[in-house]
C-alpha positions in Angstrom: 40.9 15.7 24.2 37.2 15.3 26.0 35.1 13.8 24.4 32.3 16.1 25.3 33.3 19.5 23.4 31.5 22.4 24.6 30.8 24.1 21.1 27.5 24.7 20.4 26.0 21.6 18.4 26.1 22.0 14.2 22.7 22.9 13.0 20.8 22.9 9.6 17.5 25.3 9.4 16.6 25.3 13.1 17.4 21.8 14.3 20.5 20.2 15.2 22.6 18.4 12.2 22.9 15.0 13.8 18.9 14.5 13.4 19.6 14.5 9.8 21.3 11.5 10.2 19.3 9.9 12.7 16.3 10.6 10.8 18.4 8.8 7.6 19.1 5.3 9.8 15.6 5.1 11.1 13.7 5.7 7.9 16.6 2.8 6.7 15.7 0.7 9.2 12.0 1.3 8.7 12.2 0.4 5.3 11.7 -3.1 6.5 8.2 -1.8 8.0 7.6 -0.7 4.0 8.3 -4.2 2.9 6.1 -5.2 5.9 2.8 -3.3 4.7 3.5 -3.9 1.0 4.1 -8.1 1.4 0.7 -7.8 3.8 -1.6 -5.8 1.5 -0.3 -6.8 -2.0 -2.0 -9.9 -1.7 -5.2 -8.2 -1.6 -5.1 -7.3 -5.2 -4.5 -11.2 -6.0 -6.9 -12.9 -3.8 -9.6 -13.3 -6.8 -6.9 -14.2 -9.4 -5.5 -17.1 -7.1 -9.4 -18.5 -6.4 -9.5 -18.7 -9.9 -6.1 -20.3 -11.1 -6.3 -23.0 -8.4 -10.3 -23.4 -7.7 -10.5 -22.9 -4.3 -13.0 -22.3 -1.8 -13.3 -19.9 1.0 -11.7 -21.9 3.7 -8.5 -23.1 1.3 -8.4 -19.3 -0.1 -8.4 -17.9 3.9 -5.8 -20.0 5.0 -3.3 -19.6 2.0 -3.9 -16.0 2.5 -3.0 -16.0 6.1 -0.2 -18.8 6.2 2.4 -16.2 5.6 1.2 -14.8 9.1 2.3 -18.0 10.9 5.6 -17.0 9.3 5.3 -13.7 10.5 4.6 -14.8 14.0 7.5 -17.4 13.5 9.8 -14.5 12.3 9.0 -12.2 15.0 10.0 -14.6 17.7 13.3 -15.7 16.4 13.9 -11.9 15.3 14.8 -11.1 18.9 17.2 -13.5 19.9 19.1 -13.6 16.3 19.4 -9.4 16.7 21.0 -10.0 20.4 23.1 -12.6 18.6 24.2 -11.1 15.2 23.2 -7.5 15.4 20.3 -5.6 14.4 21.4 -4.8 10.7 22.3 -8.3 9.5 18.7 -9.0 10.8 17.3 -6.3 8.4 20.0 -7.7 5.6 18.3 -11.5 6.4 14.7 -10.0 6.6 15.4 -8.3 3.0 16.8 -11.6 1.3 13.6 -13.5 2.7 11.5 -10.7 1.0 13.2 -10.8 -2.3 12.9 -14.8 -2.5 9.2 -14.9 -1.5 8.2 -12.2 -3.6 10.0 -14.3 -7.1 8.6 -17.7 -5.8 4.9 -16.1 -5.3 4.9 -14.5 -9.2 6.1 -18.3 -10.2 4.4 -20.9 -8.0 3.7 -24.2 -9.7 0.4 -25.1 -7.3 -1.3 -24.1 -4.9 1.3 -25.6 -1.8 4.3 -24.0 -3.0 2.4 -20.7 -3.5 2.0 -21.0 0.1 5.1 -22.1 0.8 7.0 -18.9 -0.5 4.0 -17.0 1.9 5.3 -18.5 4.9 8.9 -17.2 4.1 7.7 -13.8 3.2 5.5 -13.7 6.6 9.0 -15.0 8.4 10.9 -11.9 7.0 7.5 -9.2 8.0 7.7 -10.7 11.6 11.2 -10.1 11.8 11.3 -6.8 10.2 8.3 -5.7 12.8 10.7 -6.5 15.6 14.2 -5.7 14.3 12.7 -2.1 13.0 11.1 -0.6 16.6 13.6 -2.2 18.8 16.5 -0.8 16.8 14.9 3.1 16.3 14.6 2.8 19.7 17.8 2.5 20.8 19.4 5.1 18.2 16.9 7.9 18.6 17.1 10.6 21.4 15.2 10.5 23.8 13.4 13.5 23.0 12.5 12.7 19.3 12.0 9.0 19.5 8.5 9.2 19.5 8.3 10.9 16.1 11.3 8.4 15.0 9.6 5.1 16.2 6.8 6.2 14.3 8.5 6.0 11.0 7.9 2.4 11.1 4.1 2.8 11.1 4.5 5.6 8.8 6.5 3.1 6.4 4.0 0.5 6.8 1.3 2.7 5.4 3.2 3.6 2.6 4.3 0.1 1.8 0.6 -0.8 1.4 -0.6 2.3 -0.3 2.2 1.9 -2.8 1.1 -1.8 -3.1 -2.3 -0.9 -3.6 -1.9 1.7 -6.4 0.6 -1.0 -8.0 -2.0 -3.7 -8.0 -4.4 -0.7 -9.9 -2.2 0.1 -12.0 -1.1 -3.2 -13.1 -5.3 -4.6 -13.2 -6.0 -1.3 -15.7 -3.4 -2.6 -18.1 -4.9 -5.6 -17.9 -8.1 -4.1 -18.9 -9.8 -5.3 -15.5 -8.8 -9.0 -15.7 -6.6 -10.1 -12.7 -6.4 -13.0 -14.6 -4.9 -11.7 -17.6 -1.8 -11.9 -19.6 1.4 -9.2 -18.5 4.8 -10.0 -19.1 4.0 -13.6 -20.3 2.1 -14.3 -16.5 -1.0 -13.7 -15.1 -1.6 -10.2 -13.7 -2.3 -11.4 -10.3 1.6 -12.8 -10.7 3.3 -9.6 -11.7 1.4 -7.8 -8.5 3.3 -10.4 -6.2 6.6 -10.4 -7.7 6.9 -6.3 -7.9 7.9 -6.5 -4.2 11.7 -7.6 -5.3 12.6 -4.2 -6.5 11.6 -2.6 -2.7 13.2 -5.6 -1.3 16.4 -5.1 -2.7 16.2 -1.2 -1.7 15.9 -2.5 2.0 19.0 -4.8 1.4 21.1 -2.2 -0.2 19.9 0.1 2.8 20.4 -2.4 5.5 24.2 -2.3 4.8 24.4 1.1 5.3 23.4 1.7 8.8 25.2 1.6 11.6 24.9 -0.9 14.3 23.1 0.1 17.6 25.1 1.3 20.5 23.4 -0.3 22.9 24.1 -3.4 21.2 27.5 -2.6 20.7 28.2 -2.2 24.8 26.3 -4.9 25.7 29.2 -6.8 23.1 31.6 -4.5 25.1 33.0 -2.8 21.9 32.9 0.7 23.7 34.9 2.7 21.2 32.7 1.5 18.3 29.2 2.7 20.3 30.9 5.7 21.0 31.3 6.7 17.6 27.9 5.9 16.8 26.6 7.8 19.9 28.7 10.7 18.2 26.8 10.8 15.2 23.0 9.9 17.0 23.3 12.2 19.7 23.9 16.2 20.6 27.3 17.1 20.2 27.2 18.5 23.4 26.5 14.5 24.7 29.4 13.5 27.4 30.1 10.0 25.0 32.0 8.5 28.0 29.4 9.1 30.3 26.5 7.8 28.1 28.5 5.2 27.5 29.2 4.2 31.1 25.7 4.7 32.2 24.2 2.3 29.1 26.7 -0.5 30.7 26.4 0.5 34.2 22.3 -0.6 33.8 23.5 -3.4 31.8 25.8 -4.8 33.8 23.1 -5.1 36.2 21.2 -7.4 34.5 21.6 -10.6 32.8 21.9 -11.7 29.2 18.3 -11.6 28.3 16.3 -15.0 27.7 12.5 -16.2 27.0 13.5 -17.2 31.1 13.1 -13.6 32.3 9.9 -12.6 30.8 8.4 -15.3 33.3 7.1 -14.3 36.7 3.7 -12.9 38.7 0.9 -14.9 38.8 -0.3 -15.5 35.2 3.6 -17.1 34.6 4.6 -13.8 32.5 5.8 -10.1 33.6 2.8 -8.0 33.9 4.5 -5.6 31.6 4.9 -8.6 28.9 1.1 -9.2 29.0 0.4 -5.5 28.8 2.4 -5.6 25.4 0.7 -9.1 24.7 -2.8 -7.3 25.0 -1.9 -4.1 23.3 -0.6 -6.7 20.0 -3.8 -8.3 20.1 -6.0 -5.3 20.5 -4.6 -4.3 17.5 -5.2 -6.6 15.4 -8.9 -8.1 17.0 -10.4 -4.8 16.2 -10.2 -6.4 11.9 -8.1 -3.7 10.6 -5.9 -6.2 8.3 -9.3 -7.4 6.9 -9.5 -4.0 5.1 -5.9 -4.4 3.9 -6.1 -7.9 2.9 -9.7 -8.6 1.5 -11.2 -5.0 0.9 -11.3 -5.7 -3.0 -13.4 -8.9 -2.6 -15.1 -7.6 0.2 -16.7 -4.7 -2.2 -16.7 -7.5 -4.8 -19.5 -9.3 -2.4 -21.5 -6.3 -2.2 -21.9 -5.2 -5.4 -19.3 -3.2 -6.3 -17.4 -3.5 -9.6 -13.8 -4.8 -9.8 -12.4 -2.0 -10.7 -14.1 0.7 -8.1 -13.0 -1.7 -5.5 -9.4 -1.5 -6.5 -9.7 1.8 -6.5 -11.6 2.2 -2.6 -8.7 -0.2 -1.7 -6.0 2.4 -2.7 -8.1 5.4 -1.1 -8.4 3.4 2.4 -4.4 3.4 1.8 -4.1 7.2 1.4 -6.5 7.7 4.4 -4.4 5.3 6.2 -1.6 7.9 5.5 -3.2 10.8 6.4 -3.7 9.5 9.8 -0.6 8.2 10.4 0.5 11.7 9.7 -1.7 13.0 11.9 -0.6 10.3 14.5 3.5 11.7 14.2 2.8 15.0 14.8 0.6 14.2 18.2 2.0 11.2 19.8 5.2 13.2 21.4 3.2 16.2 22.2 -0.4 14.6 23.4 1.0 11.1 24.7 0.3 7.4 24.0 -2.4 6.7 25.5 -4.9 9.8 24.6 -4.4 8.9 21.3 -5.5 5.4 22.2 -8.1 6.1 23.8 -9.1 8.6 20.6 -8.2 6.1 18.4 -10.7 3.2 20.4 -13.4 5.0 20.9 -13.8 6.4 17.1 -13.4 2.4 16.0 -15.9 1.4 17.8 -18.2 3.9 16.0 -16.8 3.3 12.9 -17.6 0.0 12.9 -20.7 0.0 14.7 -22.2 1.7 11.6 -19.9 -0.3 9.2 -21.8 -3.3 10.9 -25.4 -1.6 10.8 -24.8 -0.8 6.8 -23.4 -4.8 5.6 -26.9 -6.1 7.6 -28.4 -4.3 4.2 -27.1 -7.0 1.8 -29.2 -8.4 -0.4 -29.2 -10.9 -3.3 -30.7 -9.1 -6.7 -31.0 -11.7 -9.7 -28.3 -13.8 -8.0 -25.8 -11.5 -7.2 -25.1 -9.7 -3.6 -25.5 -5.6 -3.2 -26.2 -3.1 -0.5 -28.9 -0.6 -0.8 -27.4 2.9 -2.2 -27.6 4.5 1.2 -26.4 1.7 2.7 -23.7 1.2 0.2 -22.4 4.6 1.2 -22.8 4.8 4.7 -20.5 1.2 4.6 -17.8 2.9 2.6 -17.7 6.3 4.6 -17.4 3.9 7.6 -14.8 2.0 6.6 -12.6 4.7 5.4 -13.3 6.4 9.2 -12.0 3.4 10.8 -9.2 3.2 8.9 -8.4 6.8 10.1 -9.2 6.1 13.5 -6.9 3.4 13.6 -4.1 5.0 12.0 -4.2 7.7 13.9 -4.0 5.9 17.0 -2.7 2.3 17.1 -1.6 2.0 14.3 1.3 4.3 15.7 1.0 4.1 19.2 1.6 0.0 19.9 4.7 0.4 17.9 5.7 3.2 19.6 5.2 1.6 23.0 6.5 -1.6 22.2 9.8 -0.2 21.3 9.7 1.9 24.4 8.3 0.0 27.1 10.2 -2.7 27.8 13.4 -2.5 30.4 16.7 -3.2 28.8 16.9 -6.8 29.8 14.3 -8.1 28.3 13.2 -5.6 25.6 14.5 -7.7 22.7 12.5 -11.1 23.9 9.7 -9.5 25.5 9.1 -7.2 22.1 9.4 -11.2 20.1 6.8 -12.4 22.2 4.6 -9.2 21.8 4.8 -9.5 18.0 4.6 -13.1 18.1 1.2 -12.7 19.8 0.0 -10.1 17.6 1.1 -12.3 14.4 -0.9 -15.2 15.8 -3.8 -13.1 16.3 -3.5 -11.4 13.1 -3.6 -14.8 11.6 -7.2 -15.9 13.5 -8.5 -13.0 11.9 -7.3 -13.3 9.0 -7.9 -16.6 8.3 -11.7 -16.9 9.8 -12.5 -13.6 7.7 -13.7 -15.7 4.4 -15.5 -18.1 6.7 -17.2 -15.1 8.6 -18.2 -13.5 5.7 -20.4 -16.0 4.1 -21.8 -16.9 7.6 -22.8 -13.2 8.3 -20.7 -10.0 6.8 -22.4 -7.8 9.3 -22.1 -10.2 12.3 -18.2 -10.4 11.6 -18.3 -6.5 12.0 -19.8 -7.2 15.5 -17.3 -8.9 16.2 -14.8 -6.3 15.7 -16.8 -3.5 17.3 -16.8 -5.7 20.6 -13.2 -5.7 20.1 -12.9 -2.2 19.8 -14.9 -1.1 22.8 -13.5 -3.5 25.5 -9.7 -1.8 24.3 -10.9 1.4 26.3 -11.1 -0.2 29.9 -7.5 -2.0 28.9 -5.8 1.1 27.8 -7.0 3.0 31.3 -6.1 0.4 33.5 -3.2 -1.4 32.3 -1.2 0.5 30.0 1.6 2.5 31.0 2.1 6.3 29.5 5.8 6.3 28.3 5.9 9.6 26.5 9.2 11.7 27.4 11.0 9.0 29.4 14.5 7.7 28.9 15.0 3.9 27.7 16.6 3.0 31.2 14.3 4.2 33.0 11.5 1.5 32.2 11.2 -1.1 35.0 
């Protein structure tokens, strides 16, 4: 019996029925992105509590907050190889286990140093999730819907950030605004970190239900299994035998991917790998994660009360979601490069305005504050910055990293690019407390410069991947 039946594809409403299943497995994979966002941002609510509990200065505090990113870089670099050896869902299951263990460990630390160790383990899980979700979604999604489905990853990240801020805000209110107040027999900030256990368990359960990537199955010579998966994710009129042959032919012309495959060109790595690294690095050099890791402390440092600062952290998370929805609607229509350019221009202006506003920071009666005008401007600029990031680089980078590399190097190249992202994220995160003590406005001038430099980088080196099949990337 032919595998490409000529019947019309079953439909639900105006969309082919197979898209519902593809959306489910893409959303399940993106649950790792939710935990990525949740774990990254939940520390925002615990910064002052950790500082008080362990009596640490700015440099040590920055190191503990940022140390998860060292684990994330390691996890990102390992994920590609593990995915090629074990399969995509198994790596997701491993990441879920690490998330769960980290949340419990961070909730009940004995010292600052074992808290740091548990944060490293959570970082490994973040790095693994950051690589495996976009790669998996790109491999199971039909080409015409791949951009929107790949953007599930960023949508999940921003939702995780928002939920973590909402949970933190709710717990802080229960503790009468005291991060070190008692809840469930421990300090409030500990409950904030431990609440991550629930989504970690959900992620693990979902990872047990999704199918293996058809491209991984073809690489393992498991053709019948690959066809069964393709039958559920491709349109019903697809010739499954021909699709498997096409994937296999492409893979047979290439050898097993390794880090050596990334070498070449005048600068040690292939040009496309450098472009991927550039996208990852610029995404972090604009300082986006300063907002999500330190915003509560940032606003308190310029005179905002703790409860209001937590509320503003939550509102920036909502703006982040709005921007991400805009990007999801436009990424397959407008294209990847135009969105990135719009975002770079908007971020540069917003960051420049924030730098101007923070330059008016003054000390009054032993406390730092901003004048009312500059305080309002800083608040609007911070929200505007998050909006422009979310509707552009937040989504575009993850979509392009899942698309732009040739099949033979995709997993390895994505791991290197994501690893570079986490190293840069670490540098920005660990440096901010010290930079802020030195000159808050100057910190934002630095981020503004990188937003401006991202524009010529996009124009000269970044390719457009809109509408191309993965096998066309070369």
